[in-house]
C-alpha positions in Angstrom: -40.6 69.5 -14.0 -43.3 67.3 -15.5 -44.7 64.3 -13.5 -43.6 61.8 -16.2 -40.9 63.5 -18.0 -40.2 60.7 -20.5 -43.8 61.0 -21.8 -43.2 64.2 -23.2 -41.6 65.2 -26.5 -39.3 67.7 -25.0 -35.7 66.4 -24.5 -34.7 65.9 -21.1 -32.1 68.4 -19.6 -29.0 67.3 -17.8 -30.4 67.5 -14.3 -33.5 65.7 -15.3 -31.3 62.9 -16.6 -29.5 63.0 -13.1 -32.5 62.6 -11.2 -34.0 59.8 -13.4 -30.4 57.9 -13.0 -30.2 58.6 -9.4 -33.7 57.4 -8.8 -33.4 54.2 -10.7 -30.0 53.2 -9.2 -31.6 53.6 -5.7 -34.1 51.2 -7.0 -31.9 49.0 -8.4 -29.5 49.0 -5.6 -32.2 47.8 -3.3 -34.1 45.3 -5.5 -34.0 41.4 -5.7 -34.7 41.1 -9.4 -35.6 42.9 -12.5 -37.3 41.9 -15.6 -37.0 43.9 -18.8 -39.7 43.6 -21.3 -40.2 45.2 -24.9 -43.7 46.9 -24.7 -43.8 48.0 -28.6 -47.7 47.8 -29.4 -49.1 48.3 -26.0 -51.6 51.1 -25.8 -51.7 53.8 -23.2 -54.5 51.8 -21.2 -52.7 48.6 -21.2 -49.5 50.3 -19.9 -51.6 51.8 -17.1 -52.9 48.4 -16.3 -49.7 47.2 -16.0 -48.4 49.9 -13.9 -51.4 49.3 -11.5 -50.7 45.6 -11.2 -47.1 46.3 -10.6 -47.7 48.6 -7.9 -50.3 46.4 -5.9 -47.4 43.5 -6.1 -44.4 45.7 -4.8 -43.0 46.1 -8.3 -41.1 49.5 -9.2 -42.2 49.8 -13.3 -40.3 52.5 -15.3 -39.7 53.0 -18.8 -36.5 54.9 -19.3 -34.3 55.4 -22.0 -31.8 52.7 -22.3 -28.5 54.9 -21.9 -29.8 56.1 -18.8 -30.7 52.7 -17.3 -27.5 51.6 -18.6 -25.9 54.1 -16.3 -28.2 53.5 -13.3 -27.5 49.8 -13.2 -23.8 50.0 -13.9 -22.9 50.0 -10.4 -25.4 47.3 -9.0 -25.7 43.8 -9.2 -27.9 44.4 -12.4 -24.9 45.2 -14.4 -25.1 42.3 -16.5 -28.1 43.7 -18.1 -26.1 46.6 -19.7 -25.8 45.0 -23.0 -29.4 43.8 -23.4 -31.2 47.2 -22.6 -31.7 47.9 -26.0 -35.2 49.0 -28.1 -38.2 50.0 -26.3 -38.1 48.4 -22.7 -40.2 48.8 -19.8 -38.1 47.6 -16.4 -39.6 46.1 -13.6 -37.7 45.8 -10.2 -39.0 43.5 -7.5 -39.1 45.3 -4.4 -40.5 42.9 -1.6 -40.0 39.4 -3.0 -37.9 38.1 -5.8 -40.6 36.5 -7.8 -42.9 39.6 -7.8 -41.6 41.3 -11.0 -41.9 37.7 -12.8 -45.3 37.1 -11.6 -46.7 40.6 -12.7 -45.0 40.5 -16.1 -46.1 36.8 -16.6 -49.3 37.4 -16.0 -49.8 40.4 -17.8 -48.2 38.9 -20.9 -50.6 36.0 -20.9 -53.4 38.5 -21.9 -51.4 40.9 -23.7 -49.0 39.2 -26.1 -47.3 42.6 -27.3 -45.3 42.5 -23.9 -42.3 40.5 -24.6 -39.6 39.5 -22.0 -36.4 40.2 -23.4 -34.0 39.5 -20.3 -34.1 39.0 -16.7 -31.8 38.9 -13.6 -31.6 38.0 -10.1 -28.7 37.9 -7.6 -26.3 39.4 -10.3 -27.0 36.7 -12.8 -28.5 37.5 -16.1 -31.5 34.9 -17.2 -33.0 34.5 -20.7 -36.4 35.0 -21.4 -37.4 31.4 -20.9 -36.7 31.2 -17.5 -39.6 33.9 -16.3 -41.6 30.8 -15.2 -38.8 29.8 -12.7 -38.6 33.4 -11.4 -42.5 33.8 -11.4 -42.7 30.3 -9.5 -40.3 31.5 -6.8 -42.2 31.5 -3.2 -43.0 34.8 -1.5 -41.7 35.8 1.8 -44.5 34.3 3.8 -44.4 31.2 1.7 -40.9 30.5 2.3 -41.3 31.0 5.7 -44.2 28.5 5.8 -42.3 25.9 3.9 -39.2 26.5 6.1 -41.4 25.8 9.2 -43.1 22.8 7.8 -39.5 21.5 7.1 -38.4 22.2 10.5 -41.3 20.8 12.3 -41.2 17.3 10.3 -38.3 15.9 12.4 -39.8 17.1 15.6 -43.3 15.5 14.9 -41.6 12.3 13.9 -39.5 12.3 17.2 -42.9 12.8 19.3 -44.4 10.1 17.3 -41.5 7.7 18.1 -41.4 8.4 21.8 -45.2 8.0 21.9 -45.0 4.9 20.3 -42.7 3.3 22.7 -45.0 3.6 25.9 -48.0 2.4 23.6 -46.1 -0.5 22.6 -45.2 -1.6 26.1 -48.6 -1.3 27.3 -49.7 -3.5 24.2 -47.2 -6.1 25.0 -48.1 -6.3 28.8 -51.5 -6.6 28.0 -50.8 -9.4 25.5 -48.7 -10.9 28.2 -51.9 -10.7 30.6 -54.3 -11.9 28.1 -51.9 -15.0 27.5 -51.8 -15.8 31.2 -55.3 -15.2 31.7 -56.3 -18.0 28.8 -53.6 -20.4 30.2 
């Protein structure tokens, strides 16, 4: 079996199709989000760059026949995309954080206008291509934890400031009374 069966001009046999559907279903089952983009007009070198960017950012990227993709996502939260899987599409599944696929596709499409986002999904909800920016701006896991910690730290810091202010105010008041008695 060739490494990339979808690249050859030979038709896939039933076993190869089953393997592709099983692999894609496993990826889709554990993915956090998916972006489907039309890649018509991209060169092989450009697709290689896209694959490299995806790999570096924890995104599973796959060009697969639409009928096989529909079967693969049928029993996952991405089943909502089944009707939109038409034309030559590359599927980008976020593996580590929900916004990774959005960031990779958005960054790549800025320099390569032939890559056009057709549809995306997160949490079982299908989103229009205009929502790519929203998906791309989602924080990574580390950023989300940092934001959560800062939100949790703010009330504690305010409480500490308030508790420190009470003795300080008392000392200033006593000093002011002492100064007033000495002046009288």
